[in-house]
C-alpha positions as CSV (number, residue, x, y, z in Angstrom):
1,M,118.3,143.1,126.2
2,I,117.2,139.7,125.0
3,Y,119.6,137.8,122.7
4,R,118.0,136.2,119.7
5,F,119.6,133.8,117.2
6,P,118.4,132.1,114.0
7,A,116.8,128.6,114.2
8,D,115.2,126.1,112.0
9,S,112.8,125.0,114.7
10,A,112.0,125.7,118.3
11,Y,111.9,122.5,120.3
12,L,111.4,124.6,123.5
13,P,110.4,128.2,122.9
14,R,111.9,130.7,125.3
15,T,110.5,130.1,128.8
16,K,111.4,130.5,132.5
17,L,114.6,128.7,133.4
18,S,113.0,127.6,136.7
19,Y,110.5,125.5,134.7
20,V,113.2,123.5,132.8
21,N,115.6,120.7,133.6
22,L,118.7,121.8,131.6
23,P,120.7,118.6,132.4
24,G,117.7,116.6,131.1
25,I,117.8,118.5,127.8
26,L,121.5,118.0,127.4
27,S,121.2,114.3,128.0
28,D,118.0,113.6,126.1
29,G,119.9,112.3,123.1
30,K,121.1,109.4,125.2
31,R,117.6,108.3,125.8
32,D,115.6,109.3,122.7
33,R,116.8,108.7,119.1
34,S,114.7,111.6,117.8
35,A,116.6,114.0,120.0
36,R,119.9,113.3,118.3
37,V,119.8,116.4,116.2
38,P,122.0,119.5,115.9
39,G,120.9,122.6,117.6
40,Y,121.6,124.9,120.6
41,V,120.3,125.9,124.0
42,A,120.2,129.6,124.7
43,V,120.1,130.6,128.4
44,Q,119.6,134.3,129.3
45,L,120.7,135.4,132.7
46,G,120.3,139.1,133.1
47,E,122.6,140.7,130.6
48,R,124.5,137.5,130.0
49,C,123.6,134.8,127.5
50,F,125.0,131.3,127.5
51,L,124.9,129.1,124.4
52,V,125.3,125.4,124.5
53,F,125.7,123.6,121.1
54,L,124.5,120.1,120.5
55,R,125.3,117.6,117.8
56,G,123.7,114.2,117.7
57,G,121.9,115.3,120.9
58,E,125.2,115.6,122.8
59,P,126.6,119.0,124.0
60,F,130.1,119.7,122.6
61,F,130.6,123.5,122.9
62,A,129.5,126.3,125.1
63,A,130.0,130.1,125.0
64,R,128.9,133.3,126.7
65,I,127.9,136.7,125.3
66,H,127.5,139.8,127.4
67,P,127.8,143.5,126.7
68,G,131.5,143.5,127.6
69,G,132.5,140.6,125.2
70,R,132.1,137.0,124.2
71,G,134.0,133.7,124.1
72,P,134.0,130.0,125.0
73,A,132.7,128.9,128.4
74,A,133.0,125.7,130.4
75,L,129.9,123.6,130.2
76,S,130.3,122.7,133.8
77,E,130.2,126.5,134.7
78,V,127.0,127.0,132.6
79,L,125.3,124.1,134.4
80,R,126.2,125.4,137.8
81,L,125.1,128.9,137.1
82,C,121.8,127.7,135.7
83,A,121.2,125.5,138.7
84,T,121.8,128.4,141.0
85,E,119.6,130.8,139.1
86,S,116.9,128.2,138.8
87,E,116.9,127.7,142.6
88,R,116.7,131.5,143.1
89,G,113.9,131.9,140.6
90,E,115.2,135.3,139.6
91,G,113.8,135.3,136.0
92,G,116.4,133.5,133.8
93,Q,115.1,132.3,130.5
94,I,115.9,129.3,128.3
95,G,115.1,128.1,124.8
96,Y,116.1,125.0,122.9
97,Y,116.4,125.3,119.1
98,G,117.2,123.2,116.1
99,A,119.9,124.4,113.7
100,S,122.0,123.0,111.0
101,E,125.7,122.2,111.6
102,D,126.6,124.8,109.0
103,Q,124.8,127.4,111.1
104,L,126.4,126.2,114.3
105,R,129.8,126.5,112.6
106,A,129.1,130.1,111.6
107,M,127.9,130.9,115.1
108,A,130.9,129.2,116.7
109,S,133.3,131.2,114.6
110,T,131.9,134.4,116.1
111,L,132.2,133.0,119.6
112,S,135.6,131.2,119.4
113,T,137.7,133.4,117.1
114,E,138.8,137.1,117.0
115,P,137.1,139.4,114.5
116,L,139.1,139.8,111.3
117,P,141.0,143.1,110.9
118,W,139.8,145.3,108.1
119,A,141.6,148.2,106.5
120,E,138.6,150.5,106.9
121,P,135.6,150.4,109.3
122,L,132.6,148.4,108.0
123,D,129.7,150.7,107.6
124,A,126.6,148.6,108.2
125,A,124.5,151.6,107.5
126,R,125.6,151.6,103.9
127,P,124.9,148.1,102.4
128,E,125.3,149.5,98.9
129,R,129.0,149.9,99.8
130,L,129.4,147.0,102.2
131,F,128.6,144.1,99.9
132,P,130.6,145.5,96.9
133,L,133.6,146.0,99.3
134,L,133.4,142.3,100.4
135,R,133.2,141.3,96.8
136,E,136.2,143.5,95.8
137,R,138.3,142.0,98.6
138,S,137.2,138.4,97.8
139,F,136.2,137.9,101.4
140,S,135.7,134.3,102.5
141,G,134.2,133.8,106.0
142,V,131.3,134.9,108.1
143,L,129.7,138.4,108.3
144,E,127.8,138.8,111.6
145,L,125.1,141.5,111.7
146,T,123.7,142.4,115.1
147,D,120.8,144.7,115.9
148,D,119.0,145.1,119.2
149,G,119.9,141.7,120.4
150,R,119.2,139.9,117.1
151,H,122.1,138.0,115.5
152,H,122.3,137.2,111.8
153,Y,125.1,135.3,110.0
154,L,126.0,135.5,106.3
155,S,128.5,133.2,104.7
156,F,130.7,134.4,101.9
157,D,133.1,132.6,99.5
158,D,135.6,134.7,97.5
159,G,133.4,137.7,98.0
160,A,130.1,136.0,96.9
161,F,127.2,135.5,99.3
162,R,126.5,131.8,99.6
163,T,123.9,131.4,102.4
164,G,122.8,133.0,105.6
165,W,120.9,132.4,108.8
166,F,118.6,135.2,110.1
167,S,117.0,135.8,113.4
168,E,113.2,136.1,113.4
169,R,113.0,135.8,109.6
170,D,109.7,134.4,108.2
171,A,110.7,131.7,105.7
172,R,108.2,133.1,103.3
173,V,110.1,136.4,103.1
174,P,112.9,136.3,100.5
175,I,116.4,137.0,101.9
176,P,116.9,140.2,100.0
177,D,113.6,141.6,101.3
178,F,114.5,140.6,104.9
179,L,117.9,142.1,104.7
180,R,116.4,145.4,103.6
181,T,114.5,145.4,106.9
182,V,117.7,144.6,108.8
183,F,119.6,147.5,107.2
184,D,116.7,149.8,107.9
185,V,117.8,149.7,111.5
186,G,120.5,152.2,110.6
187,A,123.0,153.3,113.3
188,G,122.0,150.5,115.6
189,L,123.3,147.8,113.2
190,K,126.8,146.4,113.7
191,A,128.7,144.4,111.1
192,T,131.7,142.2,112.0
193,L,133.8,139.8,110.0
194,Y,135.0,136.4,111.2
195,P,137.0,133.6,109.6
196,R,135.3,130.4,108.4
197,L,135.8,127.4,110.6
198,A,136.7,124.1,108.9
199,E,135.3,122.1,111.8
200,L,133.1,122.7,114.8
201,P,135.1,123.4,118.0
202,V,134.8,120.8,120.7
203,L,135.3,121.5,124.4
204,A,135.8,119.0,127.2
205,G,132.5,118.3,128.9
206,P,131.7,118.1,132.6
207,G,132.3,114.4,132.9
208,F,135.6,114.7,131.2
209,V,136.7,117.6,133.4
210,D,135.6,115.7,136.5
211,L,137.7,112.7,135.4
212,Y,140.8,114.8,135.5
213,R,139.8,116.5,138.7
214,R,139.7,112.9,140.3
215,M,143.1,112.2,138.8
216,I,144.6,115.3,140.2
217,G,143.0,114.8,143.6
218,G,143.9,111.2,143.7
219,T,147.6,112.0,142.9
220,L,147.6,114.5,145.7
221,R,146.3,112.0,148.2
222,E,148.8,109.3,147.2
223,V,151.7,111.7,147.2
224,A,150.6,113.0,150.6
225,L,150.8,109.5,152.1
226,A,154.5,109.4,151.2
227,T,155.5,113.1,151.8
228,G,152.9,114.7,154.1
229,R,150.1,117.0,153.0
230,E,152.1,120.2,153.0
231,S,154.9,118.8,150.8
232,A,152.4,117.2,148.4
233,L,150.4,120.5,148.0
234,A,153.7,122.3,147.4
235,M,154.7,119.8,144.7
236,L,151.3,120.1,143.0
237,Q,151.4,123.8,143.0
238,R,154.9,123.9,141.7
239,G,154.1,121.3,139.0
240,Q,151.0,123.3,138.0
241,G,153.1,126.4,137.5
242,L,155.7,124.6,135.4
243,A,153.0,122.8,133.3
244,A,151.0,126.0,132.8
245,M,153.9,127.6,130.9
246,E,153.2,125.3,128.0
247,H,149.7,124.2,128.8
248,P,147.7,127.3,130.1
249,V,144.6,125.2,130.6
250,V,146.0,123.7,133.9
251,A,145.9,127.2,135.5
252,A,142.1,127.0,135.5
253,F,142.3,124.3,138.2
254,D,142.3,125.4,141.8
255,I,143.5,123.2,144.8
256,T,142.3,124.3,148.2
257,P,144.4,123.8,151.3
258,E,142.1,120.9,152.2
259,G,143.0,119.2,148.9
260,R,139.8,119.8,147.1
261,V,140.2,120.2,143.3
262,A,137.9,122.8,141.7
263,G,138.0,124.9,138.5
264,D,136.3,125.0,135.1
265,P,138.9,124.6,132.3
266,V,137.9,125.7,128.9
267,A,139.8,123.5,126.5
268,S,139.4,120.6,124.0
269,P,139.7,117.1,125.3
270,T,143.1,116.8,123.7
271,A,144.4,120.0,125.2
272,L,143.1,119.1,128.6
273,T,144.7,115.6,128.5
274,D,148.0,117.1,127.4
275,G,147.9,119.6,130.2
276,V,147.0,117.3,133.0
277,A,149.5,114.7,131.9
278,A,152.3,117.3,131.8
279,W,151.2,118.6,135.3
280,L,151.2,115.2,136.9
281,T,154.5,114.3,135.2
282,E,156.2,117.2,136.9
283,V,154.7,116.3,140.3
284,L,155.6,112.6,140.1
285,I,159.2,113.3,138.9
286,S,159.6,115.5,142.0
287,A,158.0,112.9,144.3
288,S,160.2,110.2,142.8
289,D,163.5,112.1,143.0
290,H,163.0,113.5,146.5
291,H,160.8,110.9,148.2
292,G,161.3,107.6,146.4
293,V,157.7,107.4,145.1
294,D,157.2,104.9,142.3
295,P,155.4,107.0,139.6
296,A,154.0,104.2,137.6
297,A,152.6,102.3,140.6
298,L,151.0,105.5,141.9
299,V,149.3,106.2,138.6
300,E,148.1,102.7,138.4
301,R,146.4,103.0,141.8
302,V,144.8,106.4,141.1
303,A,143.7,105.5,137.6
304,R,142.4,102.0,138.3
305,D,138.6,102.9,138.1
306,S,139.0,105.1,135.0
307,R,141.8,103.3,133.2
308,F,139.8,102.4,130.1
309,V,138.6,106.0,129.5
310,L,142.1,107.4,130.1
311,Q,143.7,104.8,127.8
312,E,141.2,105.8,125.1
313,Q,142.2,109.4,125.5
314,G,145.9,108.6,125.2
315,F,146.6,109.8,128.8
316,F,149.0,107.0,129.7
317,A,150.9,107.4,126.4
318,R,151.7,111.0,127.4
319,L,153.5,109.8,130.6
320,P,157.2,108.9,130.6
321,W,156.6,105.7,132.5
322,A,155.0,102.4,131.4
323,V,151.8,102.0,133.3
324,A,150.3,98.5,133.7
325,L,146.6,98.5,132.9
């Protein structure tokens, strides 16, 4: 099944992934002013589809859809999977499309939130009942219609249809006429309701995640100098467990016995900063109490090369020690 989504324009119609430099597309906005537009990249890998949303030419959110479900995805994971598939040349496809921020917000709602519960099943095969029902219940949000891989998004406000975005609709065809063709699919059509998003979700990008991987790895190395590698690893693992109780995002990181930090956390920049700060605080309190490590001095050494970015993100303000920058 090929997943298809609405688009205002096709900057790169669907083509073989092995022909395309995905990192180049995602960084084009930094080089070309004309590329600083909202849109999305759709990557089809077998039964899986990955979507990368861009605003101002910069990627800010990624998600996956497959027959078993959907949800946010780490952009670093998407890039790695695409690179692997491209090298194998096993038939992955990619497309780059322009879309308004309103459409992206509607799409993101279906990818980052749970469907809204409804008192009775929505019967997409009976539009003459579906739309009056939404009007009666004063529904506000997004109605997603899916049929044979096509995704359509309809926006409602207090039960009234406001606007919509429709996959493979010819702009010359009026929306009511196009919807009639959609509902003609019959039993293959599925209708699902989602809440309206006030803002577009933003996930930490690969560079941001790598920054915190370096902070975690650098802390491990510095603590190991004072305590030995085994003790340092034990402190990091214990600190990770404690921090994860309040900040689940840190559980996505994995530290190998050799001290390599891996993992693809799916979280906003703020949530990732909160989690890593809480994790390293637990580690450094333990290292200070049991091994006489100076936490502030250690952080200063580890963060020296990235101190300005970390300060901008409020990382140091989340630590219980004053760090000299």
